[in-house]
SEFIZA-295950 format. One record per residue (C-alpha): x, y, z. Coordinates in nm, 2 decimals, padded with zeros to 4 digits. Layout:
BEGIN
<r><east>X</east><north>Y</north><up>Z</up></r>
...
REM end
This chain:
BEGIN
<r><east>00.24</east><north>00.81</north><up>-00.03</up></r>
<r><east>00.11</east><north>00.98</north><up>00.29</up></r>
<r><east>00.33</east><north>00.97</north><up>00.60</up></r>
<r><east>00.22</east><north>00.75</north><up>00.88</up></r>
<r><east>00.29</east><north>01.01</north><up>01.14</up></r>
<r><east>00.41</east><north>01.38</north><up>01.16</up></r>
<r><east>00.74</east><north>01.52</north><up>01.27</up></r>
<r><east>00.54</east><north>01.68</north><up>01.56</up></r>
<r><east>00.44</east><north>01.32</north><up>01.66</up></r>
<r><east>00.81</east><north>01.22</north><up>01.66</up></r>
<r><east>00.91</east><north>01.52</north><up>01.87</up></r>
<r><east>00.62</east><north>01.47</north><up>02.12</up></r>
<r><east>00.66</east><north>01.10</north><up>02.18</up></r>
<r><east>01.04</east><north>01.09</north><up>02.16</up></r>
<r><east>01.11</east><north>01.40</north><up>02.36</up></r>
<r><east>01.31</east><north>01.56</north><up>02.09</up></r>
<r><east>01.35</east><north>01.94</north><up>02.13</up></r>
<r><east>01.24</east><north>02.18</north><up>01.86</up></r>
<r><east>01.59</east><north>02.30</north><up>01.77</up></r>
<r><east>01.78</east><north>02.10</north><up>01.66</up></r>
<r><east>01.70</east><north>01.89</north><up>01.47</up></r>
<r><east>01.53</east><north>02.02</north><up>01.15</up></r>
<r><east>01.22</east><north>01.85</north><up>01.02</up></r>
<r><east>01.41</east><north>01.74</north><up>00.72</up></r>
<r><east>01.65</east><north>01.53</north><up>00.92</up></r>
<r><east>01.36</east><north>01.38</north><up>01.12</up></r>
<r><east>01.17</east><north>01.30</north><up>00.80</up></r>
<r><east>01.47</east><north>01.10</north><up>00.67</up></r>
<r><east>01.46</east><north>00.87</north><up>00.97</up></r>
<r><east>01.08</east><north>00.86</north><up>00.95</up></r>
<r><east>01.09</east><north>00.76</north><up>00.59</up></r>
<r><east>01.34</east><north>00.48</north><up>00.67</up></r>
<r><east>01.10</east><north>00.33</north><up>00.93</up></r>
<r><east>00.80</east><north>00.38</north><up>00.71</up></r>
<r><east>00.98</east><north>00.20</north><up>00.42</up></r>
<r><east>01.04</east><north>-00.09</north><up>00.65</up></r>
<r><east>00.68</east><north>-00.10</north><up>00.78</up></r>
<r><east>00.53</east><north>-00.09</north><up>00.44</up></r>
<r><east>00.76</east><north>-00.37</north><up>00.32</up></r>
<r><east>00.69</east><north>-00.61</north><up>00.61</up></r>
<r><east>00.32</east><north>-00.53</north><up>00.66</up></r>
<r><east>00.20</east><north>-00.49</north><up>00.30</up></r>
<r><east>-00.02</east><north>-00.20</north><up>00.42</up></r>
<r><east>-00.05</east><north>00.13</north><up>00.25</up></r>
<r><east>-00.27</east><north>00.35</north><up>00.46</up></r>
<r><east>-00.44</east><north>00.64</north><up>00.30</up></r>
<r><east>-00.28</east><north>00.59</north><up>-00.04</up></r>
<r><east>-00.37</east><north>00.46</north><up>-00.38</up></r>
<r><east>-00.23</east><north>00.23</north><up>-00.64</up></r>
<r><east>-00.29</east><north>00.01</north><up>-00.94</up></r>
<r><east>-00.33</east><north>-00.37</north><up>-00.90</up></r>
<r><east>-00.23</east><north>-00.57</north><up>-01.22</up></r>
<r><east>-00.37</east><north>-00.91</north><up>-01.29</up></r>
<r><east>-00.24</east><north>-01.12</north><up>-01.57</up></r>
<r><east>-00.45</east><north>-01.37</north><up>-01.78</up></r>
<r><east>-00.77</east><north>-01.31</north><up>-01.60</up></r>
<r><east>-01.14</east><north>-01.31</north><up>-01.69</up></r>
<r><east>-01.34</east><north>-01.00</north><up>-01.60</up></r>
<r><east>-01.57</east><north>-01.20</north><up>-01.38</up></r>
<r><east>-01.28</east><north>-01.34</north><up>-01.18</up></r>
<r><east>-01.26</east><north>-01.21</north><up>-00.82</up></r>
<r><east>-00.97</east><north>-00.96</north><up>-00.83</up></r>
<r><east>-00.81</east><north>-00.93</north><up>-00.48</up></r>
<r><east>-00.65</east><north>-00.59</north><up>-00.41</up></r>
<r><east>-00.34</east><north>-00.59</north><up>-00.18</up></r>
<r><east>-00.51</east><north>-00.36</north><up>00.07</up></r>
<r><east>-00.81</east><north>-00.37</north><up>00.29</up></r>
<r><east>-01.10</east><north>-00.12</north><up>00.28</up></r>
<r><east>-01.06</east><north>00.02</north><up>-00.07</up></r>
<r><east>-01.26</east><north>00.21</north><up>-00.34</up></r>
<r><east>-01.22</east><north>00.16</north><up>-00.71</up></r>
<r><east>-01.16</east><north>00.44</north><up>-00.96</up></r>
<r><east>-01.12</east><north>00.25</north><up>-01.29</up></r>
<r><east>-01.08</east><north>-00.10</north><up>-01.44</up></r>
<r><east>-00.89</east><north>-00.15</north><up>-01.77</up></r>
<r><east>-00.88</east><north>-00.47</north><up>-01.97</up></r>
<r><east>-00.61</east><north>-00.54</north><up>-02.23</up></r>
<r><east>-00.59</east><north>-00.79</north><up>-02.51</up></r>
<r><east>-00.30</east><north>-00.84</north><up>-02.75</up></r>
<r><east>-00.24</east><north>-00.47</north><up>-02.76</up></r>
<r><east>-00.06</east><north>-00.40</north><up>-02.43</up></r>
<r><east>-00.08</east><north>-00.03</north><up>-02.46</up></r>
<r><east>-00.44</east><north>00.03</north><up>-02.54</up></r>
<r><east>-00.72</east><north>-00.13</north><up>-02.33</up></r>
<r><east>-01.00</east><north>-00.30</north><up>-02.52</up></r>
<r><east>-01.24</east><north>-00.22</north><up>-02.23</up></r>
<r><east>-01.23</east><north>00.06</north><up>-01.98</up></r>
<r><east>-01.48</east><north>00.08</north><up>-01.70</up></r>
<r><east>-01.51</east><north>00.41</north><up>-01.50</up></r>
<r><east>-01.86</east><north>00.40</north><up>-01.36</up></r>
<r><east>-01.90</east><north>00.28</north><up>-01.00</up></r>
<r><east>-02.20</east><north>00.08</north><up>-01.11</up></r>
<r><east>-01.97</east><north>-00.14</north><up>-01.32</up></r>
<r><east>-01.82</east><north>-00.32</north><up>-01.01</up></r>
<r><east>-01.87</east><north>-00.40</north><up>-00.65</up></r>
<r><east>-01.61</east><north>-00.44</north><up>-00.37</up></r>
<r><east>-01.66</east><north>-00.75</north><up>-00.16</up></r>
<r><east>-01.51</east><north>-00.79</north><up>00.19</up></r>
<r><east>-01.33</east><north>-00.46</north><up>00.15</up></r>
<r><east>-01.08</east><north>-00.56</north><up>-00.10</up></r>
<r><east>-01.21</east><north>-00.80</north><up>-00.36</up></r>
<r><east>-01.33</east><north>-00.64</north><up>-00.68</up></r>
<r><east>-01.60</east><north>-00.80</north><up>-00.89</up></r>
<r><east>-01.73</east><north>-00.65</north><up>-01.21</up></r>
<r><east>-02.10</east><north>-00.63</north><up>-01.23</up></r>
<r><east>-02.11</east><north>-00.72</north><up>-01.59</up></r>
<r><east>-02.48</east><north>-00.69</north><up>-01.64</up></r>
<r><east>-02.46</east><north>-00.32</north><up>-01.55</up></r>
<r><east>-02.14</east><north>-00.27</north><up>-01.75</up></r>
<r><east>-02.30</east><north>-00.42</north><up>-02.06</up></r>
<r><east>-02.59</east><north>-00.17</north><up>-02.07</up></r>
<r><east>-02.41</east><north>00.16</north><up>-02.09</up></r>
<r><east>-02.49</east><north>00.33</north><up>-02.42</up></r>
<r><east>-02.64</east><north>00.02</north><up>-02.58</up></r>
<r><east>-02.98</east><north>-00.12</north><up>-02.67</up></r>
<r><east>-03.10</east><north>-00.44</north><up>-02.50</up></r>
<r><east>-02.99</east><north>-00.68</north><up>-02.77</up></r>
<r><east>-02.64</east><north>-00.55</north><up>-02.82</up></r>
<r><east>-02.60</east><north>-00.51</north><up>-02.44</up></r>
<r><east>-02.67</east><north>-00.88</north><up>-02.38</up></r>
<r><east>-02.44</east><north>-00.98</north><up>-02.66</up></r>
<r><east>-02.17</east><north>-00.76</north><up>-02.53</up></r>
<r><east>-02.22</east><north>-00.88</north><up>-02.17</up></r>
<r><east>-02.17</east><north>-01.24</north><up>-02.28</up></r>
<r><east>-01.85</east><north>-01.16</north><up>-02.47</up></r>
<r><east>-01.72</east><north>-00.95</north><up>-02.18</up></r>
<r><east>-01.76</east><north>-01.22</north><up>-01.91</up></r>
<r><east>-01.62</east><north>-01.51</north><up>-02.09</up></r>
<r><east>-01.31</east><north>-01.36</north><up>-02.26</up></r>
<r><east>-00.98</east><north>-01.41</north><up>-02.08</up></r>
<r><east>-00.78</east><north>-01.09</north><up>-02.10</up></r>
<r><east>-00.40</east><north>-01.07</north><up>-02.11</up></r>
<r><east>-00.40</east><north>-00.81</north><up>-01.84</up></r>
<r><east>-00.66</east><north>-00.64</north><up>-01.61</up></r>
<r><east>-00.56</east><north>-00.33</north><up>-01.42</up></r>
<r><east>-00.76</east><north>-00.19</north><up>-01.13</up></r>
<r><east>-00.69</east><north>00.16</north><up>-01.00</up></r>
<r><east>-00.78</east><north>00.17</north><up>-00.63</up></r>
<r><east>-00.76</east><north>00.40</north><up>-00.33</up></r>
<r><east>-00.74</east><north>00.30</north><up>00.03</up></r>
<r><east>-01.01</east><north>00.43</north><up>00.26</up></r>
<r><east>-00.81</east><north>00.34</north><up>00.58</up></r>
<r><east>-00.68</east><north>00.60</north><up>00.82</up></r>
<r><east>-00.36</east><north>00.54</north><up>01.01</up></r>
<r><east>-00.45</east><north>00.37</north><up>01.35</up></r>
<r><east>-00.32</east><north>00.55</north><up>01.66</up></r>
<r><east>-00.10</east><north>00.25</north><up>01.75</up></r>
<r><east>00.07</east><north>00.26</north><up>01.41</up></r>
<r><east>00.11</east><north>00.64</north><up>01.42</up></r>
<r><east>00.27</east><north>00.63</north><up>01.77</up></r>
<r><east>00.48</east><north>00.32</north><up>01.70</up></r>
<r><east>00.63</east><north>00.47</north><up>01.39</up></r>
<r><east>00.70</east><north>00.80</north><up>01.57</up></r>
<r><east>00.88</east><north>00.62</north><up>01.85</up></r>
<r><east>01.09</east><north>00.41</north><up>01.62</up></r>
<r><east>01.17</east><north>00.71</north><up>01.39</up></r>
<r><east>01.28</east><north>00.91</north><up>01.70</up></r>
<r><east>01.50</east><north>00.62</north><up>01.82</up></r>
<r><east>01.65</east><north>00.59</north><up>01.47</up></r>
<r><east>01.72</east><north>00.96</north><up>01.47</up></r>
<r><east>01.88</east><north>00.95</north><up>01.81</up></r>
<r><east>02.12</east><north>00.68</north><up>01.68</up></r>
<r><east>02.24</east><north>00.94</north><up>01.43</up></r>
<r><east>02.08</east><north>00.76</north><up>01.13</up></r>
<r><east>01.91</east><north>01.02</north><up>00.92</up></r>
<r><east>01.95</east><north>00.87</north><up>00.57</up></r>
<r><east>01.93</east><north>00.53</north><up>00.41</up></r>
<r><east>02.09</east><north>00.62</north><up>00.08</up></r>
<r><east>02.45</east><north>00.54</north><up>00.18</up></r>
<r><east>02.41</east><north>00.33</north><up>00.50</up></r>
<r><east>02.46</east><north>-00.05</north><up>00.46</up></r>
<r><east>02.52</east><north>-00.14</north><up>00.82</up></r>
<r><east>02.50</east><north>00.01</north><up>01.17</up></r>
<r><east>02.54</east><north>-00.10</north><up>01.53</up></r>
<r><east>02.30</east><north>-00.04</north><up>01.81</up></r>
<r><east>02.48</east><north>-00.12</north><up>02.13</up></r>
<r><east>02.60</east><north>-00.48</north><up>02.08</up></r>
<r><east>02.34</east><north>-00.54</north><up>01.81</up></r>
<r><east>02.43</east><north>-00.50</north><up>01.44</up></r>
<r><east>02.20</east><north>-00.47</north><up>01.15</up></r>
<r><east>02.19</east><north>-00.40</north><up>00.78</up></r>
<r><east>01.99</east><north>-00.11</north><up>00.65</up></r>
<r><east>01.95</east><north>-00.07</north><up>00.27</up></r>
<r><east>01.73</east><north>00.14</north><up>00.05</up></r>
<r><east>01.38</east><north>00.01</north><up>00.03</up></r>
<r><east>01.34</east><north>-00.06</north><up>00.40</up></r>
<r><east>01.58</east><north>-00.35</north><up>00.42</up></r>
<r><east>01.61</east><north>-00.34</north><up>00.80</up></r>
<r><east>01.51</east><north>-00.66</north><up>00.98</up></r>
<r><east>01.23</east><north>-00.69</north><up>01.23</up></r>
<r><east>01.47</east><north>-00.78</north><up>01.50</up></r>
<r><east>01.68</east><north>-00.47</north><up>01.44</up></r>
<r><east>01.37</east><north>-00.25</north><up>01.45</up></r>
<r><east>01.25</east><north>-00.41</north><up>01.78</up></r>
<r><east>01.60</east><north>-00.34</north><up>01.92</up></r>
<r><east>01.56</east><north>00.02</north><up>01.83</up></r>
<r><east>01.26</east><north>00.08</north><up>02.05</up></r>
<r><east>01.07</east><north>-00.22</north><up>02.20</up></r>
<r><east>00.77</east><north>-00.01</north><up>02.30</up></r>
<r><east>00.73</east><north>00.13</north><up>01.95</up></r>
<r><east>00.77</east><north>-00.21</north><up>01.80</up></r>
<r><east>00.51</east><north>-00.36</north><up>02.03</up></r>
<r><east>00.26</east><north>-00.09</north><up>01.93</up></r>
<r><east>00.28</east><north>-00.18</north><up>01.56</up></r>
<r><east>00.34</east><north>-00.55</north><up>01.59</up></r>
<r><east>-00.03</east><north>-00.64</north><up>01.54</up></r>
<r><east>-00.01</east><north>-00.47</north><up>01.19</up></r>
<r><east>00.30</east><north>-00.66</north><up>01.08</up></r>
<r><east>00.11</east><north>-00.97</north><up>00.95</up></r>
<r><east>00.19</east><north>-00.98</north><up>00.58</up></r>
<r><east>-00.10</east><north>-01.05</north><up>00.35</up></r>
<r><east>-00.07</east><north>-01.23</north><up>00.02</up></r>
<r><east>-00.06</east><north>-00.99</north><up>-00.27</up></r>
<r><east>-00.23</east><north>-01.11</north><up>-00.59</up></r>
<r><east>00.00</east><north>-00.93</north><up>-00.83</up></r>
<r><east>00.28</east><north>-00.69</north><up>-00.76</up></r>
REM end
């Protein structure tokens, strides 16, 4: 996944001199903050992924857990969980509604490589069958907003200044009189992050509203 800011952003906004620290130690603090942000916001700016939907029809609206996306491929599985019975790779086979809801344009999909009669029969089959699993490969078209970039940089700089450069072995830390737990996967609480740097937290707070994810 792409970073939400650069180490240069962290140095610039946090007033950290060029030497020390090394970029590697800054990146460790940066990745800890980004893991927390991705967990609580549900956003994945500038990245891609696969959304998996169980027991769905191909004409069901498929909600992707990210706004402003493009679709690369749709795969539909039956009893065979390894080999899809239907694979769609042509952008005319689907449309993206409201930036994140994928709907297959089954009339288009049914025509590829078929005559009219078989296309119509195939189209009817395709739209009424419930598949055991549908997978949608998607890519986010969103760029990182300036408020998120700067907020992450400030929080990462503050995390670094506390001497926290790795989450792999840290279970708990103390910032002044405030204690928090930090585990792998961004387990820091919102309150602990706000305590790190209130200005940085305020910058990214509008983006912390979690959205419901259809399937994880």
